[in-house]
Each structure stands twice: as C-alpha cells, then as structure tokens.
Rosetta silent file (secondary structure, phi, psi, omega in degrees, C-alpha in Angstrom):
SEQUENCE: QDNLFKEWTFIGVPYCNGDFHVGTNTKEYRALDGSTETIYYQGYNNYRDLVTKVFDYIDDTPEQLLITGSSAGGFGAAILADDAIELFHNPQDVTVHVDSSLLINKNWHEVMVNEWNSPKPFSDVVSSDNITLDSLVALRNKRENVKILFDCSVRDYNLSAAQVFFDEGCQSDIPAKIGKAEGDRFQQLLKKMVADMQEKIPDCGIYIWDEETQKDGHLTVHTATGTKIYFDARGEDPSIADWLENAVNGTVESFGLELLDCDY
SCORE:     score description
SCORE:     0.000 S_00000001
   1 L     0.000  -22.171  178.834 -106.232 -158.371  -71.390 S_00000001
   2 L   -79.852   -7.519 -177.889 -106.163 -158.099  -67.593 S_00000001
   3 L   -69.333  114.593 -175.970 -107.565 -154.567  -67.761 S_00000001
   4 L   -69.037  -15.705 -176.831 -110.978 -154.802  -66.159 S_00000001
   5 L  -118.573   29.526 -173.736 -112.098 -151.636  -67.924 S_00000001
   6 L   -66.845  -18.813  177.783 -110.661 -152.307  -71.368 S_00000001
   7 L   -93.705   -0.200 -178.509 -114.041 -151.757  -73.034 S_00000001
   8 L   -86.948  161.903  169.007 -114.569 -148.408  -71.313 S_00000001
   9 L   -86.364  133.546 -179.768 -113.757 -144.946  -72.629 S_00000001
  10 L  -109.563  137.559  166.289 -110.822 -143.335  -70.768 S_00000001
  11 L  -122.098  114.298  178.829 -110.146 -139.643  -70.200 S_00000001
  12 L  -101.016  123.933 -178.179 -106.720 -139.076  -68.620 S_00000001
  13 L  -101.773  108.034 -178.907 -106.157 -135.651  -67.071 S_00000001
  14 L   -72.034  166.085 -168.426 -102.409 -134.830  -66.871 S_00000001
  15 L  -148.658  134.408  179.490 -100.995 -132.859  -63.981 S_00000001
  16 L  -151.919    0.876 -165.724  -97.959 -130.658  -63.426 S_00000001
  17 L  -123.257   13.423  168.578  -98.692 -127.610  -61.307 S_00000001
  18 L    75.157   14.738 -176.774  -99.234 -128.592  -57.666 S_00000001
  19 L  -114.009   19.041  178.515 -102.860 -127.488  -57.236 S_00000001
  20 L    55.886   28.155  177.338 -104.617 -130.882  -57.048 S_00000001
  21 L    71.310   16.683 -174.712 -106.405 -130.047  -60.345 S_00000001
  22 L  -127.672   21.052  179.771 -108.495 -127.259  -58.731 S_00000001
  23 L   -94.598  152.873  173.280 -106.568 -124.013  -59.391 S_00000001
  24 L  -137.674   28.139 -168.295 -107.575 -121.016  -61.497 S_00000001
  25 E  -121.164  155.781  167.230 -104.782 -118.655  -60.439 S_00000001
  26 E  -125.896  125.453 -171.423 -101.472 -117.248  -61.633 S_00000001
  27 E  -140.564  143.131  177.741  -99.216 -116.085  -58.825 S_00000001
  28 E  -100.672  139.725  177.005  -95.711 -114.757  -58.362 S_00000001
  29 E  -127.166  149.493  174.601  -93.443 -115.861  -55.528 S_00000001
  30 E   -94.173  121.860 -179.306  -90.046 -114.620  -54.426 S_00000001
  31 L   -76.434  168.862 -177.863  -87.553 -117.479  -54.307 S_00000001
  32 L   -61.863  -27.835  179.861  -84.876 -117.883  -51.637 S_00000001
  33 L   -86.757    5.590  177.825  -82.263 -116.464  -54.002 S_00000001
  34 L    92.455  -10.755  179.274  -84.326 -113.321  -54.490 S_00000001
  35 L   -75.676  162.896  179.194  -85.566 -114.136  -57.954 S_00000001
  36 E  -105.089  131.135  178.764  -89.246 -114.051  -58.879 S_00000001
  37 E  -118.757  136.335  176.942  -91.007 -117.212  -59.998 S_00000001
  38 E  -102.277  127.069  179.112  -94.442 -117.359  -61.602 S_00000001
  39 E  -110.592  129.918 -177.970  -96.622 -120.363  -60.769 S_00000001
  40 E  -102.222   93.462  176.669  -99.552 -121.184  -63.003 S_00000001
  41 E   -83.206   81.935 -174.333 -102.239 -122.787  -60.854 S_00000001
  42 L  -120.274   24.174 -175.111 -104.476 -123.697  -63.784 S_00000001
  43 H   -60.574  -40.981 -179.005 -105.437 -127.270  -62.896 S_00000001
  44 H   -69.893  -43.961  178.968 -109.176 -126.686  -62.830 S_00000001
  45 H   -61.679  -41.245  179.490 -109.217 -124.730  -66.086 S_00000001
  46 H   -62.791  -45.387 -179.951 -107.094 -127.404  -67.787 S_00000001
  47 H   -61.303  -46.602 -178.968 -109.386 -130.206  -66.583 S_00000001
  48 H   -64.709  -42.718  179.997 -112.566 -128.425  -67.706 S_00000001
  49 H   -62.416  -41.553 -178.606 -111.117 -127.505  -71.095 S_00000001
  50 H   -65.250  -52.148 -174.738 -109.951 -131.066  -71.687 S_00000001
  51 H   -64.751  -43.631 -179.450 -113.152 -132.836  -70.681 S_00000001
  52 H   -66.435  -32.327  176.125 -115.466 -130.468  -72.528 S_00000001
  53 H   -69.039  -39.536  179.838 -113.334 -130.781  -75.661 S_00000001
  54 H   -60.933  -27.204  179.230 -113.407 -134.577  -75.442 S_00000001
  55 L   -64.688  -12.276  172.558 -117.205 -134.379  -75.579 S_00000001
  56 L   -69.101  -16.815 -171.796 -116.803 -133.510  -79.268 S_00000001
  57 L  -120.538  -15.950 -177.453 -115.760 -137.134  -79.759 S_00000001
  58 L  -131.121  165.904  175.777 -117.567 -139.243  -77.125 S_00000001
  59 L   -72.106  130.160 -179.026 -120.993 -139.612  -75.564 S_00000001
  60 L   -97.810   16.199  177.466 -121.299 -137.315  -72.553 S_00000001
  61 L  -130.603   68.118 -177.648 -124.138 -139.296  -70.934 S_00000001
  62 L   -72.710  156.442  174.705 -122.633 -142.656  -69.887 S_00000001
  63 L   -74.815  -35.312  178.814 -124.567 -145.285  -67.988 S_00000001
  64 E  -127.406  145.592  179.356 -121.609 -145.805  -65.647 S_00000001
  65 E  -137.204  128.501  173.898 -118.897 -143.384  -64.538 S_00000001
  66 E  -115.769  121.621  177.579 -115.681 -144.132  -62.623 S_00000001
  67 E  -111.061  116.353 -173.420 -113.747 -141.134  -61.297 S_00000001
  68 E  -145.720  156.907  175.757 -110.333 -142.178  -60.029 S_00000001
  69 E  -169.400  160.173  178.652 -106.825 -140.939  -59.457 S_00000001
  70 E  -123.163  148.784 -178.915 -103.714 -141.709  -57.446 S_00000001
  71 L    57.476 -125.154  178.912 -101.537 -139.436  -55.323 S_00000001
  72 H   -56.609  -36.135  178.175 -102.189 -135.838  -56.490 S_00000001
  73 H   -66.534  -27.622  175.463 -104.772 -137.263  -58.883 S_00000001
  74 H   -69.651  -41.054  172.953 -106.554 -138.902  -55.973 S_00000001
  75 H   -58.011  -45.045  179.576 -106.916 -135.558  -54.235 S_00000001
  76 H   -61.209  -40.962  179.185 -108.262 -134.242  -57.527 S_00000001
  77 H   -61.403  -42.497 -179.970 -110.722 -137.119  -57.853 S_00000001
  78 H   -64.535  -45.613 -175.056 -112.092 -136.437  -54.374 S_00000001
  79 H   -72.827  -39.906 -171.341 -112.411 -132.690  -54.889 S_00000001
  80 H   -92.612   -4.011 -171.846 -113.690 -132.730  -58.483 S_00000001
  81 H   -54.904  -48.660 -178.180 -116.016 -135.733  -58.337 S_00000001
  82 H   -62.284  -40.546  178.412 -119.241 -133.758  -57.985 S_00000001
  83 H   -62.597  -42.807  179.956 -118.164 -131.379  -60.756 S_00000001
  84 H   -66.262  -39.807  178.593 -117.318 -134.290  -63.056 S_00000001
  85 H   -59.623  -42.389  178.026 -120.642 -135.983  -62.356 S_00000001
  86 H   -65.066  -39.515  178.355 -122.449 -132.822  -63.427 S_00000001
  87 H   -59.093  -35.070 -179.238 -120.324 -132.593  -66.587 S_00000001
  88 L   -93.061   21.652  172.920 -121.481 -136.093  -67.503 S_00000001
  89 L    62.958   37.209  168.033 -125.147 -135.171  -66.948 S_00000001
  90 L    56.779   57.920  173.670 -125.553 -136.876  -63.573 S_00000001
  91 L   -62.336  153.140 -176.182 -125.405 -140.612  -64.305 S_00000001
  92 L   -85.832  -19.360 -177.028 -126.946 -142.734  -61.555 S_00000001
  93 E  -110.892   93.944 -175.014 -124.172 -145.347  -61.406 S_00000001
  94 E  -127.133  134.953  173.752 -121.011 -143.565  -60.209 S_00000001
  95 E  -121.483  134.276  175.794 -117.929 -144.845  -58.390 S_00000001
  96 E  -117.215  121.593 -176.021 -115.239 -142.550  -56.951 S_00000001
  97 E  -123.094  118.564  179.922 -111.906 -144.204  -56.144 S_00000001
  98 E  -109.058  122.234 -177.681 -109.093 -142.331  -54.356 S_00000001
  99 E  -111.999  111.367  169.348 -105.682 -144.034  -54.274 S_00000001
 100 L    61.085   59.148 -177.672 -103.058 -142.873  -51.735 S_00000001
 101 L  -134.862   83.656  179.904 -104.136 -139.282  -51.157 S_00000001
 102 L  -145.210  110.946  171.919 -103.742 -138.231  -47.519 S_00000001
 103 L  -139.766  129.190 -176.654 -101.833 -135.188  -46.297 S_00000001
 104 E   -96.318  125.711 -178.675 -102.797 -133.300  -43.144 S_00000001
 105 L  -151.723  118.642 -176.747 -102.508 -129.512  -43.259 S_00000001
 106 L   -65.672  -13.522 -174.680 -104.485 -127.125  -41.061 S_00000001
 107 L  -105.455   18.404 -176.761 -104.338 -124.489  -43.810 S_00000001
 108 H   -55.201  -43.493 -177.900 -105.953 -126.367  -46.708 S_00000001
 109 H   -61.461  -45.043 -179.676 -108.878 -123.951  -46.921 S_00000001
 110 H   -64.924  -37.179  176.958 -106.582 -120.926  -47.019 S_00000001
 111 H   -61.523  -45.328 -178.861 -104.390 -122.580  -49.657 S_00000001
 112 H   -63.089  -40.144 -176.050 -107.406 -123.221  -51.866 S_00000001
 113 H   -78.907  -49.802 -168.089 -108.694 -119.661  -51.491 S_00000001
 114 H   -91.786  -28.092 -179.412 -105.522 -117.548  -51.419 S_00000001
 115 H   -99.731  -51.555 -173.722 -103.016 -119.549  -53.483 S_00000001
 116 L   -88.008  -20.562 -172.205 -104.986 -121.648  -55.946 S_00000001
 117 L    51.847   49.799  179.266 -108.132 -119.504  -56.216 S_00000001
 118 L   -66.100  147.594  175.069 -110.155 -122.707  -56.359 S_00000001
 119 L   -52.090  140.098 -172.865 -113.827 -122.374  -57.307 S_00000001
 120 H   -55.598  -38.340  178.911 -115.831 -121.531  -54.199 S_00000001
 121 H   -58.350  -27.729  178.787 -117.918 -124.742  -54.158 S_00000001
 122 H   -79.597  -46.809 -176.927 -114.680 -126.711  -53.637 S_00000001
 123 H   -72.384  -29.709 -177.870 -113.077 -124.525  -50.965 S_00000001
 124 H   -61.221  -31.204 -175.382 -116.337 -123.995  -49.057 S_00000001
 125 L   -87.929   -7.293 -178.745 -116.555 -127.654  -48.055 S_00000001
 126 L   -98.292  107.882 -178.125 -112.951 -127.852  -46.791 S_00000001
 127 L  -126.375  -13.476 -178.792 -112.839 -126.711  -43.178 S_00000001
 128 L  -104.404 -167.202  178.566 -110.610 -129.268  -41.439 S_00000001
 129 L   -89.629    6.068 -176.161 -107.000 -130.355  -41.889 S_00000001
 130 E  -123.772   94.846 -174.416 -108.024 -133.241  -44.194 S_00000001
 131 H   -66.043  -33.855  179.679 -108.919 -131.992  -47.678 S_00000001
 132 H   -68.916  -48.166 -179.244 -109.677 -135.499  -48.990 S_00000001
 133 H   -61.258  -49.025 -178.791 -112.042 -136.410  -46.169 S_00000001
 134 H   -58.119  -41.833 -177.838 -113.926 -133.105  -46.282 S_00000001
 135 H   -67.979  -40.941 -179.713 -114.390 -133.381  -50.048 S_00000001
 136 H   -70.586  -36.948  177.766 -115.609 -136.987  -49.916 S_00000001
 137 H   -65.697  -42.140  177.406 -117.996 -136.292  -47.043 S_00000001
 138 H   -61.978  -38.949  176.976 -119.463 -133.338  -48.940 S_00000001
 139 H   -61.360  -46.876 -179.786 -119.878 -135.589  -51.972 S_00000001
 140 H   -63.605  -39.925 -179.230 -121.710 -138.203  -49.925 S_00000001
 141 H   -64.840  -27.748 -179.557 -123.953 -135.610  -48.296 S_00000001
 142 H   -90.479  -34.914 -173.022 -124.993 -134.372  -51.736 S_00000001
 143 L  -132.297   91.882 -175.124 -125.105 -137.673  -53.641 S_00000001
 144 L   -67.874  -21.249 -175.170 -126.083 -140.669  -51.540 S_00000001
 145 L   -85.241   -9.223 -177.933 -125.950 -143.092  -54.465 S_00000001
 146 L   -73.931  132.964  176.265 -122.240 -142.553  -55.255 S_00000001
 147 E   -87.285  125.229 -173.300 -119.956 -145.440  -54.272 S_00000001
 148 E  -114.956  125.538 -176.731 -116.874 -144.056  -52.495 S_00000001
 149 E  -125.690  146.249  176.997 -113.597 -145.999  -52.284 S_00000001
 150 E  -143.117  131.694  173.205 -110.225 -145.221  -50.682 S_00000001
 151 E  -133.113  155.169  178.676 -107.026 -147.250  -50.671 S_00000001
 152 E  -166.916  148.397  171.960 -103.536 -146.620  -49.317 S_00000001
 153 E   -76.930  153.100 -165.176 -100.493 -148.567  -48.193 S_00000001
 154 L   -68.097  -28.478 -179.148 -100.173 -148.654  -44.429 S_00000001
 155 L  -138.374   57.261 -173.468  -96.915 -146.663  -44.106 S_00000001
 156 E   -50.591  118.663 -175.728  -96.704 -144.841  -47.445 S_00000001
 157 H   -60.635  -51.543 -174.420  -93.103 -143.660  -47.956 S_00000001
 158 H   -66.345  -42.025  179.069  -93.846 -140.604  -50.094 S_00000001
 159 H   -70.083  -34.757  175.921  -96.745 -139.368  -48.002 S_00000001
 160 H   -61.535  -42.403  179.979  -94.757 -139.947  -44.793 S_00000001
 161 H   -67.670  -44.702 -179.343  -91.940 -137.797  -46.185 S_00000001
 162 H   -65.230  -32.275 -179.141  -94.258 -135.049  -47.423 S_00000001
 163 H   -64.811  -28.186  175.404  -96.059 -134.968  -44.070 S_00000001
 164 H   -57.277  -43.148  179.249  -92.782 -133.903  -42.433 S_00000001
 165 H   -60.455  -46.094 -178.796  -92.978 -130.700  -44.478 S_00000001
 166 H   -69.639  -33.886  179.741  -96.545 -130.019  -43.369 S_00000001
 167 H   -71.177  -38.942 -170.353  -95.794 -130.845  -39.729 S_00000001
 168 H  -105.342   -9.619  175.402  -92.653 -128.736  -39.429 S_00000001
 169 L    90.947  173.316 -171.292  -93.325 -125.910  -41.868 S_00000001
 170 L   -71.972   -9.898  177.703  -91.546 -124.453  -44.831 S_00000001
 171 L   -80.253   -8.563 -177.473  -88.325 -123.801  -42.897 S_00000001
 172 L  -106.131  127.896  173.483  -87.694 -127.547  -42.724 S_00000001
 173 L   -75.537  143.242  172.578  -86.331 -129.515  -45.656 S_00000001
 174 L   -64.818  127.245 -174.781  -87.916 -132.906  -46.270 S_00000001
 175 L   -63.592  148.521  179.632  -85.256 -135.321  -45.016 S_00000001
 176 L   -63.910  -30.620  179.199  -83.268 -137.340  -47.539 S_00000001
 177 L  -138.641  132.364  176.723  -84.148 -140.476  -45.588 S_00000001
 178 L  -115.821  166.265 -175.001  -87.044 -141.116  -43.290 S_00000001
 179 L  -146.045 -142.861 -170.826  -87.659 -144.044  -40.980 S_00000001
 180 H   -60.854  -42.599 -176.740  -89.803 -145.529  -38.239 S_00000001
 181 H   -60.680  -44.191 -179.674  -90.905 -142.271  -36.609 S_00000001
 182 H   -69.247  -37.660  176.066  -92.247 -140.867  -39.864 S_00000001
 183 H   -64.434  -41.583  177.445  -93.894 -144.177  -40.754 S_00000001
 184 H   -60.989  -43.232 -179.871  -95.534 -144.330  -37.310 S_00000001
 185 H   -60.113  -47.894 -178.895  -96.825 -140.793  -37.723 S_00000001
 186 H   -65.790  -40.845 -179.124  -98.391 -141.539  -41.101 S_00000001
 187 H   -58.359  -39.901  179.188  -99.881 -144.837  -39.931 S_00000001
 188 H   -69.837  -36.924  175.608 -101.710 -143.043  -37.126 S_00000001
 189 H   -64.461  -40.339  179.027 -102.991 -140.369  -39.522 S_00000001
 190 H   -66.058  -40.580  178.283 -104.208 -143.093  -41.857 S_00000001
 191 H   -60.700  -42.325  177.969 -105.911 -144.920  -38.990 S_00000001
 192 H   -66.969  -40.824  178.266 -107.788 -141.737  -38.070 S_00000001
 193 H   -57.363  -46.614 -179.218 -108.676 -141.111  -41.714 S_00000001
 194 H   -63.530  -44.421  179.552 -110.190 -144.589  -42.010 S_00000001
 195 H   -61.694  -42.150  179.468 -112.120 -144.228  -38.746 S_00000001
 196 H   -65.999  -40.012  177.701 -113.496 -140.853  -39.835 S_00000001
 197 H   -62.982  -43.894 -178.364 -114.525 -142.222  -43.231 S_00000001
 198 H   -65.640  -31.358  178.318 -116.306 -145.167  -41.660 S_00000001
 199 H   -75.070  -43.395 -171.230 -118.154 -142.830  -39.292 S_00000001
 200 H   -94.019  -21.484  176.998 -119.128 -140.183  -41.841 S_00000001
 201 L  -132.095   73.446 -168.882 -119.477 -142.392  -44.938 S_00000001
 202 L   -57.362  -28.326 -177.134 -120.606 -145.705  -43.406 S_00000001
 203 L   -98.798   19.245  177.417 -121.012 -147.542  -46.718 S_00000001
 204 L   -72.430  162.729  173.954 -117.610 -146.565  -48.138 S_00000001
 205 E  -113.196  134.669 -177.294 -115.080 -149.170  -49.239 S_00000001
 206 E  -129.872  138.475  177.322 -111.516 -149.099  -47.890 S_00000001
 207 E  -132.659  110.780  176.369 -108.504 -151.177  -48.861 S_00000001
 208 E  -103.749  132.496 -174.112 -105.319 -150.903  -46.762 S_00000001
 209 E  -134.615  163.003 -174.250 -102.330 -152.799  -48.108 S_00000001
 210 L  -130.732  115.242  176.646  -98.725 -153.551  -47.196 S_00000001
 211 L  -143.503  101.374 -172.100  -95.891 -153.624  -49.720 S_00000001
 212 E   -66.836  135.343  173.546  -92.512 -152.756  -48.209 S_00000001
 213 E  -119.112  -18.827  176.249  -90.220 -150.393  -50.109 S_00000001
 214 E  -141.913  121.406 -177.030  -87.761 -149.518  -47.300 S_00000001
 215 L   -65.181  -39.338  179.870  -86.809 -151.930  -44.530 S_00000001
 216 L   -65.045  106.240 -178.186  -85.753 -149.161  -42.141 S_00000001
 217 L    86.235    1.159 -178.511  -89.030 -148.321  -40.429 S_00000001
 218 L    48.426   62.664  175.698  -91.001 -150.645  -42.722 S_00000001
 219 E   -89.413  148.154 -166.825  -92.077 -147.892  -45.102 S_00000001
 220 E  -118.970  167.770 -173.216  -94.402 -148.919  -47.899 S_00000001
 221 L   -65.282  144.100  177.526  -95.040 -148.260  -51.586 S_00000001
 222 L   -96.378  113.339  178.263  -96.797 -145.080  -52.707 S_00000001
 223 L    74.998  142.544  176.378  -99.837 -145.826  -54.918 S_00000001
 224 L  -106.003  -26.550 -175.574 -100.955 -149.082  -56.471 S_00000001
 225 L   -57.437  133.818  176.751 -102.570 -147.719  -59.634 S_00000001
 226 L    80.329    8.772  179.866 -100.638 -148.556  -62.775 S_00000001
 227 L  -124.676  168.130  176.937  -98.429 -151.171  -61.091 S_00000001
 228 H   -61.141  -29.510 -179.265  -98.404 -154.942  -60.725 S_00000001
 229 H   -53.581  -32.073 -177.112  -99.455 -154.427  -57.088 S_00000001
 230 H   -59.296  -31.035 -172.478 -102.925 -153.560  -58.354 S_00000001
 231 H  -103.639    2.836 -177.961 -103.503 -157.112  -59.547 S_00000001
 232 L   -85.425  124.257  170.360 -101.942 -159.057  -56.640 S_00000001
 233 L   -70.483  150.765 -176.118 -104.283 -160.988  -54.356 S_00000001
 234 E  -126.289   94.265 -176.452 -103.348 -160.623  -50.683 S_00000001
 235 L    61.852 -127.002  178.269 -103.972 -163.788  -48.701 S_00000001
 236 L   -83.894   -6.817 -179.504 -107.707 -164.303  -48.533 S_00000001
 237 E   -83.498  150.207  177.033 -108.350 -160.722  -49.671 S_00000001
 238 L   -71.609  170.038  171.870 -109.002 -159.932  -53.329 S_00000001
 239 L   -69.436  162.980  175.528 -106.632 -157.824  -55.390 S_00000001
 240 H   -60.964  -38.536  178.612 -107.180 -154.073  -55.414 S_00000001
 241 H   -60.747  -44.795  179.485 -108.312 -154.437  -59.024 S_00000001
 242 H   -67.367  -38.210  176.950 -110.937 -157.035  -58.073 S_00000001
 243 H   -59.143  -43.395  178.941 -112.036 -154.901  -55.108 S_00000001
 244 H   -67.201  -45.659  179.729 -112.573 -151.973  -57.452 S_00000001
 245 H   -59.645  -43.838  179.401 -114.383 -154.066  -60.057 S_00000001
 246 H   -60.598  -40.449  179.901 -116.687 -155.523  -57.412 S_00000001
 247 H   -66.236  -44.327  177.689 -117.517 -152.045  -56.144 S_00000001
 248 H   -57.813  -34.201 -179.872 -118.260 -150.740  -59.625 S_00000001
 249 L   -86.715    3.047  171.606 -120.600 -153.714  -59.999 S_00000001
 250 L   112.648   -5.627 -179.356 -122.349 -152.897  -56.720 S_00000001
 251 L  -108.351  101.408 -177.224 -120.495 -154.818  -53.994 S_00000001
 252 L  -100.211  121.341 -176.987 -118.574 -152.356  -51.795 S_00000001
 253 L  -135.794  170.332  178.027 -116.336 -153.950  -49.158 S_00000001
 254 L  -125.998  145.122 -178.218 -113.312 -153.145  -46.991 S_00000001
 255 E  -143.352  153.118  172.513 -110.083 -155.092  -46.544 S_00000001
 256 L    78.656    9.724 -175.797 -106.788 -154.850  -44.700 S_00000001
 257 H   -65.682  -23.182  178.913 -107.967 -152.656  -41.849 S_00000001
 258 H   -63.726  -22.722  179.432 -106.159 -154.867  -39.343 S_00000001
 259 H   -63.835  -26.555 -178.551 -102.859 -153.528  -40.703 S_00000001
 260 H   -64.682  -21.740 -179.315 -103.626 -150.170  -39.094 S_00000001
 261 H  -101.830    3.408  179.644 -103.096 -151.746  -35.653 S_00000001
 262 L   -74.529  146.621  177.431  -99.874 -153.568  -36.487 S_00000001
 263 L   -99.083  113.636 -179.042  -96.664 -152.579  -34.697 S_00000001
 264 L  -102.923    0.000    0.000  -93.874 -152.056  -37.192 S_00000001
C-alpha cells in the first residue's frame, strides 16, 4: 500500500552481463588460467526484445513515463532513456531517475565501442570519464522537458570498492576491505558529479543521503531502491520516495547536498 506507483504498469528489465544494458556483442576473452571464456554482451538486444514484446499486452503511448534503475540499472536508465522515450512514442511527461550509478573510467567510450558494441547514438555522446553524466547531459540537450533525478549515498561502499579497480587497473584486485581513503575518494567524485550536474542540467533534482554500513571509514549503503531506506524521512527532508513522487508530479528539488562537505 505504500507503493506510490501501485496503479502504474511496470516493466522490469533483468540484468546479468555487465554491459549496462547497452551491448550487442559476443566476445571471447582469454582467462588468467589460459582458458577461453565467451561473454555475451546482449543487454541492449534483450531490453529491446522485452519491451517491444510487452507492447503486445499494454498501451505503448502512456501519458506519463518513469525510467529508473539502481546501480547497473541506473547506468542503463541514463544511457537508454532517450531510446525508451522513443519506444513509448515520445510522451511529454517523462521522469528519469538514476539511483547510485557513478564510476569514473577514462575509457568508457572505448569500452562501449570495442567491447560492448553499443549502438552508435549511445557511445557518441560519451566522451569524458563519467558515462552517467555524459548520457544525462545529452538527454537534457535533446529533450528539455524531461525531469532528471539522481540520488546516491555519500560514501557508497560498493562504488568505492569498484572505483579502486578503475583507478588502479586490472592488475589490482579489489580489496577485501576498504576504509576511509576509498570513502574519501568516492565522496570527492560524487561532489564533482553533483556540481557538474547542477552546472549542465540546472533544473535537475539530486538527493544525497547517509546510511552507514561500515563504521571503519564511515562507508554507506549502496542503493536505496527496493529497501526500507527509500521510505525513511531524513530530518526535515522528505523520503527518497516522496522526493521522487513530487518530481513525477512536477516539483523537482534537491536535498542532502551539505553531506558532500562533511568530514568523515
């Protein structure tokens, strides 16, 4: 009963292959033990096949459309939003919500082109080390009426750990335990992400939140979607769920930005 979208139609796109839902490739890699592994980067094909099949059963011209995802799904939501809007015949009332999707990698464009074989319209707009930001900015430049939202915990444990891999390269194992240094690194990346979004998408909505999962270094929970955290009010700030509902209804606001300047 607390589901704010319980009267809406849902399409859930499952994910298993590491390509942020935008691959069309099949590629072989040689593993460290010398064996050959085949990776099926078919995220984009799977998404298109699923959504177009669902149109046999639902109306494909909704009055309102919410495109959202968390973690890998959040990257997918950012990258695929324009494509999804076109699939649904360009509704005028669209909200795009990205939950906890920030990883910095100078090679994102090359990954999209050479590993995933992503459709060219997606890879063409990614030129920096921030695939989420580039995709959302391109969306805004094309569709000024789309409401764009981003949320993340201030020192996301999982993203902090994964960022070690991107910072140090494939020769470095992600450490079994991370702490303050990794949390500090992610917090600064998140602060820059927020500043860049506010500069390039001035009317975006941002929600930064703090929910500790590891005391050492004050590392925080990865993703709010699908958890009780989504419905928790935070002091005078609304819950993430209420923030999202308000945005869908036309009131886009930002909360928790002061956490980006906290010393943990």
